[in-house]
Residue, then its C-alpha position, 0 to 999 in steps of 0.5 A: m136575670l130576665h124579669y118575667p111578668y107573666q107565667n103563661f101565654y093566657e096571662v098575656m092575652c088577659a092583660n092585652a084584652k083588659n088594657a087594649p080591648r078594642k085594639t086589633a090583634l089580628f088582621m087577615d084578608d078583610r077581617k080583623l080581630s080585636y084583643a077582646k074578641l080574640k080572648e073570647a075565642i080562646d076562652a070558647f075553645a078552651h071550654f071545648l077542650k075541657q069538655s073533650n077531656i083534654q087535661k094538663g100535659d096532654k098533647v094537642a097537635m096542629i096541622v094548620g095553615n096560616c090563619e086566625a085559628f092557629v093563634v086561637a088554638l095555640f093560646a087555648i091549648t096552653k090555657v088548659g095546661a095542655v101542650a101544643v104541637p104545631l106540625n109542618t104542614f108539608l109533611k106526608q101521612e107517614e111522617f105525620e104518623y111518626i110524630l103523632n105517635d112519638c108525642d102521643a097526641k090525644m087530639l088533632l086540629s087540621s086545616y080542612a085543606f089537608e083533609k085527605e092527608t089527615k083523615a086516616l090518622r085516627e086509624s094509625t095513631k092514638i088521636e081520639r078526635i080531629i077538629w077541622v079548621e075552615a071546614p065547609l058549613e055542612e061539615n058538622e063533625g068537629n067544625f072549629e068555627r061552629i065550636l067557637a060560635t056555639t060553645l060557652m066561654d071558659k071563665e077559669a084562670c090558667t094555672a100553667k107555670l113558667d117552667d111547664t112545657a108550652c110547645i113541642v117543636y119537631t126538628s126538621g130531621t136533617t139527620g135521622k127521624p125528627k125529634g121533639a124539642m120541648l119548650s117551656y113558657r120561660n124558654l119562649f118568653s125569654n125570646a119575646i123579651g129579648g126580641a122586644d128589646s133588640f128590635q125596640v118593639t112597641c104596641k104601635d108595631r105591626f108584624i106581617v107573617f106569611l112564612p109558615m106559622f108552624h115554624s119555630f122562627t115564625l111562631s116565636i118572633m112573629v106570633l108570640l113576640p107581638m102578642f107579648t108587646c100588645s102589637s098587631v099581626v097581619i096574617v097572610r096565608s102564603v108567600f105566593p102570590f108575593a104581590n099580595v104580601l106587598k099589598q098587605t104590607l102596604l095596606k095594613q101599614v106593616t112596620i116589621f117584616l120577617g123573611v128568609p134569604t131566598l125571599y130577600n133574594a127574590l125581593l131584590k130581583a123583583k120590580i117593586p112598584w114605586y108607590f110601595m117604595w114611597f109609601n110603605k111603613v116598614r122600619l125593620f126587615i129581619s132575616g133568619s133560617a140561613p145566612l145571607s150572602e154579602q152581595a145580597l146584603n149590599d144590594f138590599s141596603a142600596k135598594f131599601k134605604k129607609a129600613k134596616l135589614l138585621e140578620g139573626y141566628g137561632l135553632s129550634e132547640c133555643s126557642p129559637a132566636v139566639c143572636v141578632n144584630r141591633l138597630h144601632h149596632q150591626k156588622p155586615l156578615s155577622v149574626g149579631l150579639p146574643l139576646p139579653g140574658y143569653e151567652i155563647k162560646i166557641v169550643d174545640e172538639e174537647r169543648m174547651e173555649v178557643a181564642t177570639g177569632e178562631v173557628g169552633e162549635i157554637m155553644v149556647k146558654g140561657d133561658c132559651v135552651m130547651q127542656g130536652y128532646l121528648n122521649h130521647p134522654d140520650a140525645t138530650d144528654e149529648t146536646i146539653s151539658n151543664g146548661w150549655l147546648l151544642t148547636g152543631d154549627l161552626g162559628k167565631k166571635d170577634h173582640e166585641g162578641f159579635l158572632y159569625i156563622v162559618d158553617r154547619k159542623k156536619d157540612l165541613i169538608i175535610s180534604k187531605g187533612i185541610n178544613i174547607y168551609p162550604r160557605e166561603i166558596e159559596e160567597v165567592i160563587y154568589k158574586y159571579e154574574g148570573v148566579d141565583a143560588v148555590a150550594v157547596i157540599g163534600l162527598k167522599d171519593e170511593q177510591t181515595k177516601d178523601e172528600e171532594v168539593l162539589a158545587f151546585i149552581q142555580p142560574k138566574e133566569d135567562a143567564k147562560l153560565r159557562e163552566m170554563e169561564l166560571r172555573a177561571y173566575l174561581k181559580h182567581h179567587l180561591a186557593n186550589f184546594k178549595l176549587p170544586k172538583h165538579i160543578y152542576f148547573v141545576e134548575e132549582l136547588p131543593k129547599n125546605a118550607t122556610g127556603k133553607v137549601l137541603k144539602r143532604v138531598l143533594k148528597e142523596n141524589i148524587q149518590a143515588d144517580g151515580l153522578l160523581r164521576k169515578k177516577 
């Protein structure tokens, strides 16, 4: 059983402001905000929310880029007992409308940079008021910064309890419309406790966040975890320009760096200044969202000898981290062991546990498992059974309990009755010189009704790949039934906000363009 010292996020902030009032909580550009000042800002916005009739259980949506306001709003919304709904800022108006109506949001916070996309949302949703973050001074209507400067501070304690809903995180909608995963304080605190233990986090650590803060991975590991441990967060608006990420990492003496495989692959290719390699304080690189190739892991260890690169695994429905390699116990290509208090098992189609080393669907149990999908009880019942959550991911465990991700269940290719795992083929292609990125999918042949293997390859800059030579290489390393029927060279693979390749987009493009040659 995990021990929970706090009931809600605001209690964490009160403890930090009391015990370390002058410690810097947030760095951004040339600004910094102490824990005492951060609490004052949270209290001011909480007072405004109450004055605006935001009550316990109300949904307050956030279309906010990376900035201090994101943290202030998140803690203030939850202080008054409302539910924070961070939205993907890359969505389009129609997608925003769907989510805002689905969660019945009462108020919206929006970065002024998205004003064109969000202003019309009042007409098509139940949003009563829009608050603008980082708006021009002349924007008097709902100016977030003006509100903080002119509003009294709320002096009341937060009454939210451990099992109340804190946030609703919408899944990416890789199958159908996005669904809102309801996460409680217990869910999110269990991730913070497990992360702090696994990464051996102390109050001296400094985290850098440049991936979108709306993403569950970033929100939990790079915002809530450092607040929980009274650490510091260095906020960067975007991964671009990447030189600025390196600059802030160096200047702010960052110790924990969170990225995704596409970023680490870019880091491997980049010419890193010698002074960064010599003077940086990074002790830990964390990777999630998608698997790293074996080649990337080996190359990274050779290039960055002072720090550890730890892979983990999770999903929004699990708050999101489930497994991670440990600092002093890690295995290449594994996503590690479950976080403290969590359990995983591998099951077959009948949900019976399979033997060690056998492939099956991953199920997760523990305080990380979401409360359910908002407004989708049937989908919740299909996903959660007796406390165990079906992930939709295929994996296997070794004799020590380390988890290895094999593939997404929906990505499994079945050809002539044989299971083919795309990731296995991708690993082989990644090792071929000149390959920058690869995605393997299966597509049903209209005549045989069998699935064919298709490989999409993004070459490195200036690389000249020849299909015949690549096929000869693959034939030497793969069984015949695993060989791609078609190989496509593309300028860039479609990816989501965190750099995960969108295989469904590849399938849609193939089907729409009729690129799959008929026999």
